[in-house]
N, C-alpha and C positions, 0 to 999 in steps of 0.2 A: 895301514892301521886305521885310518879314518873309514875306509870301506867296511872293514870288519865291525867297527863300532856301529855304523849305520845299519848293517845287516842284523846285528844283535838287537838293536832298538826296534826294528820292524818286526822281528820274530816275537819279542816280548809284548808289543802292542797287539799282535794278532792273537797270541795266547790269551791275553787278558780279555779281549773282545769276545773270544769263544766262551770263556768261563762265565762272563757276564750275561751273554744271550741265552746260553743253553738252558739254565734252570728255569728261566722265565718262559721259554718256548715250550718246555715240557710240563709246566705247572698245570694242575687240574684243581678245580673247585666246583661249587654248585652252579656257577654261571657258565662253565665250559668244560664239562667232564666227558663229553661224548668222544670215544676213540675215533681215530682218523679213518678206519675202515680199510677195505681192500682196493677201493677205486683210486685211480691215478688221473685226476682231471688234467686236461691239456693246459699248458701254461698260457696265460693271456698274451696277446700280440704285443702288449706294451713291454714285455720282457726284451724285445728286440730293439727297444728305443734307447740309445746311448746318451740322450741329451738332457737327462734330468739336471736341475729341478724343473725344467720346462715340461718334461714328460714324467711318466710314472717311474718309481724306483725299480732297479733290476730285481728279477725274481729271487736271486740268491742273496739279496741284502738281508742282514740280520733282523729278525723280528723284534727283538729287544722288548721294550715296555709298551709298544703300541699293538700288541697281539689282539686279534679280534676277540670280543667277549659275547658274541651272540649265543643264544641257546641253540645247540646243534644236535638235532635228532636224526638227521640224514646227511652225512658228509658228502653224498654223491648227488644230492638234488635239493629241491625246495623244502623248507620247513614251514609248516602251517601252524597257526596258533589262533586261539580265541580267548576272550576274557569277558568277565561280567563283574559289575561292581554294584554294591548297595551303598547309596549315599544318604547321609543324614545331615542336611545343610540348613543353616540359618541365612535368610535373605532379608536385607534391610536396605533402606533408601533415605537419602538426605531430604530434608524439607517436606516431611510427611506430618508436620504438626497441623492440628485442626482448629486451634484457637488459643485463648488464654483466659485464666480466671479473672473475675472482676467483682466489685461490690456494686449492687444495683444503684442507679441504672447502668452507668458505664465507666465508673471510676476504677482505676487500677487497684487490685487487692493489695493489702500490706505485704503479703508474701505470695506474689502471683506465681502460678505454675503454668507450664505450657503442655497441654494434653497432646500426645503424639501417638500415632498409630502403633499398635503392638507388632512385634516381629518375633518369630519363633522358629525352632528347628522342625523341618518337615522331611519325609523320606522321598527318595527318587532313585534313579538307577542309571547305569552306563553299560553299554554293550559295545564290543569291538572285535575285530579280527584282522589278520594280515598274514604276511609271509616273509620269511627270511631267505635270502638268495645266496647261492655260492659265488655269485659275481661280486667279488670284493666285499662280501658280507653285508650288503645293503639289505634293509628291511623296510617294508611299507605296511602301514596300519591305518585303518579307518575306525573312528570311535564316535558313537552317538550318545549324548547326555540328555536325559529327560528330567525336568524339575518343574512341577506345577504346584503352586502353593495358594492357600487361602487363609487370611488372618482377619479376625474380628476384634473390635475394641469398643469399650463403652466407658463414658465418664460423665459425671454430673450428679445432680440431686433429684429426688422425687419432687412432685409438685408441692407436697406438704412442707418439705424441707426448704424448698425454694421460697415459698411464702413466708416461712419462719425466719428468713434472713441468711440462709447459706450462701456462700460465694456462687456467683453465676458465671457463665461462660460467654465470652464475646467471640464471634466468628471471625475468620480471617479471609484471605483471598479466595478460598475454595467456594465461598458464597459471595460472589462479586456484588450482586444487588443488595443483599442483606447487610453487607459490611458498610455500604454507603448510604443506606436508607434511614439510619437512626432508629432502628427498630428496638423493641424492648429486649432485654437480655435473654439468653438461652438458658434453660434449666439443665438440659442434658444433651449429649451428642453420642451418636453411634457411627462407627465407620467399618467398612468392609473392603479389604484390599485383595485383589487377585493378581498373581504374577505367574505367567506361563512362559517358561524358557526351554528352547530346544537348541542344542549346540552340536554341530558336526565338525570333526577334525579329521583331515587326511594328511598323514605325516610320513616323511621319509627320514630314515635315521641310519646310523652305523655305530654300534657299540664297540668300544675298544678299552684295553687296559691302559691306565696311566699310573704305572707302578704296580706292585704285586697285589695290593689290596683295594685299589680304587679303579672302578670302571666308570667311563663317561659315555653317555649316549646323546650326542648333539642331534637335534632334529629341526626340520623345517617343513613347511607345508602350507595348507590353506585351511582357514576356519570359516564356518558359516553359522551365524547366530540369528535366531528368530525369537522375538519376545512380544508378548501381549500383556498389557496392564489395564486393570479396571480399578477405580477408586471411588466408592460411593460413600457419601456422608449424609447422615440425617441429623438435623438440628431440631430439638424438641423444646418448645417453650409454651407456657400456659397463657391463655388470653381469658381473663376472668376465671370461670369455672371449667372451661374447656381447654383441650390441649391441641396445639397446632404443630404441624411438621413441615419443615423445609428440607429439600433434598438437593444434593450436588452430585452430578454424575460426570465422571472424568474417564477418558479412555486414551490409550497410547498403543500404537502398533508399529513395529518396524522389522526390517530384515537387514542383514549386513553380511559382508564377505570380505576377506582380506588375508594377507600373509601372516604366518606365525613363525616364531623362532624361539628356541630354548634348548635346554639340556637336562638330562637326568643324571644324577650322581649316586653311585652305590659304593659304600664303604663296607668291604667284606669282613665280617667279624669272625666267622668260622662256623663249621657244622651246618653250612647252608644259610646262616642268618646274615643280615646286612642292615645298614642304616641307609635310608633313601632321602634324597632331596631333589625336588623338581622345581625349576624356575623357567618361566617363559613369558612371552608377550606377543600380542597381536595388534596390528593396525587394521581397523575395519572400515570399509566404506558402508555407511549406514543410510538407509532410505526409510524415513518416517512416512508411512502411508496414511496414518490417521492419528491426529491429536485433536481431541474434541472435548468441549465442556458444555453441559446443559444444566439448568436449574429448574426445579419445579417446587411449588409450595402453595399452601392455602392462601387465598386472597386476603382473608382476614388477618393473616399473620404479619403483614407488612403495611407500611404507611403509604406506599405509592404503587405504581403499576408494574407490569410484567417483569420477569427475570431477564438477566443478561446472559446470552449464550454466545459461543464463539468456537472457532476451529482454526487450525494452522494448515496452510497449504502443504501439499506433498513436498518434503524437504530432504535434500541429500547433504550429508556432512561426513566427517571422519570421527571415529570413536576408538579409544584405546582400551584394550583388555589385558590386565596383568594377572599372572598366575604364580602361585608359590605353594609348595607342599612339602611336608616333612613327616617321616614315619619309619616303619620297620618292614622288612620283608624276609621271607624264607622260601628257598627253592631246592628241588632235588630231582635228579633223573630216576627212572624206575623202568621195570620191565625190559631189562637188557639194554638200557639207555635209549630205547626207542621213543620214550615219552618223557615229558618234564612237567612238573606241577609247581606253580608259584602262588604264594599267599602273601598279600600285602595289606597293611593297615596304615593309613596316613591321615593327617589333618591338613585340609586344603584351604587355601585362600584365593579368592578372585575378586577383582574390582573392575567394574565397567564405568568409565568416566562419563559424566554429563548425561545422565540417562533420564532424569525426571523432567521430561518435556511437558508433562501435564501441569506441573507447578509453574513452569515458565509461562505457559499460555494464560493461566488465570491471573498471574502477576501482571502480565501485559494488559489484560482486560480490565483489571482493577485500577491501574494507574498508568495508562499508556503514555501520558504526556508529563508525568511527574518528575522525570529525570532520574529515578532511582533504578538500580539494577534488579531485574527480575531473577529470583533464584532458580537454579536448575537442580543440581545435586547428583551425586554418584550413587551407583548401585553396588552393594557389597554382598559377597557370598563367602561363607566359611563353614566348615564342619568336617565330619568324619567320612572317610571313604574306605570300604572294605572290598578288596579285589581278589578274584581267583583267575589265574591264567593257566591255560592248558596248551602245551606244544606237542605236536605229533608229526 
C-alpha cells in the first residue's frame, strides 16, 4: 500500500510540473515572438554533465520561469542589432558659486545671496550596436555617449547702479589673489563653463523571464569615461570713471576606466508595451592629467602685485558613477519575424562622485594652511533619452 501511495504522489508531482512549465515555455510576446524555425542545434556538451549544481543543468530540465527573453530574429545563428539615442540632459556640479553679495565696501548684505553658475538642458546623442548569440542566449553590446555643453552666467549691477548704492559682489576662492588683497568690491561678474563628456560602455548580458510579465537583463562589463572642463570667470569693477576686469581661468581633464554592474527590468504591459527600469554602478580608476588655475587682471584693479596661479600634479584615484533610469518602451517583430523594432523613452539620472577638482585646487591655494576642508563636489546628469533599436 505504501508503494502505491508513493507512486501516486510521484505521478501527481510530475503532472503538476508539466502543467506549470508548458504554458510558460510556449508563451509569446513582443520580447520573444520569433518561432523556433526548422534548425536543430546540437545540444551543448554540458548536457552530459551529471554533477549539477557544480555543472550546468541537464538539457531536458524544465524551462519554467527563467526562459530566455532575448530578441530572436534568427534562431539558427547570431542576431545583430544597432541603436541610436537622442539625449537632452542637464549637467550640474557642486561648488560652482562665484561669490556673495555685500554692501560696500565689504560688509555682508542684510539678505546676502550666493551667485552660482547657471546649468541648463543641452542635447547630445548615444550610438551602439551588438550581437545576440545562440550560445546560452548571451549578448554583447558597445555604446558610445557624447555630451558636450557650454553654459554662460551673468550677475551684478551696471556702473551707475553700483555708484548709486546697489549691493556689490565679493569674490571667493576662484580669485585667490583678489580675495586676499582687500580690493574694492566687484560690480558684476560673468562666468562661462564648458563640460565635454565622452562615455564608452562594453557590456555582456543575458535577458530572461522572471515570471510571465517580468524580464530581467543583468549586465556587467567595462566603462571608460573621458571628461574635460573649463571654467572662466570675469570680475568687473569700476575704478573711478573706468572699468577694470579680473579673470580667473580654471581647467580640469581626466580619463577613467573600470568595471560596471547593473540590470534592466522590463514589466510587460501588453500589445508590445512595457515599463522599463535600469539601475547600475561603476567603479572607475580616474587619472587627472590636468588641473590648473591662472589669474589675469589689470594692474590698477588691485592693491598689490601679481596674481596667484597653481596646478595639481598628475593624480590617480578612484571615482564612483551611479546610473538610474525609468521610462516606457514598445517593441514588435515584422517582415516575417526577421526584424524587430524597439522604441524607448526614459528619464535618466547619473552621478559622478567628487569631480570638481578645480574648486579643490583654488581652495587649497587660497588657504593651504588654514586647517579648513577644501570643497570638491559631485557632478550630476539627468534628462530625457529617446532610443530606437533595430534587430536583424
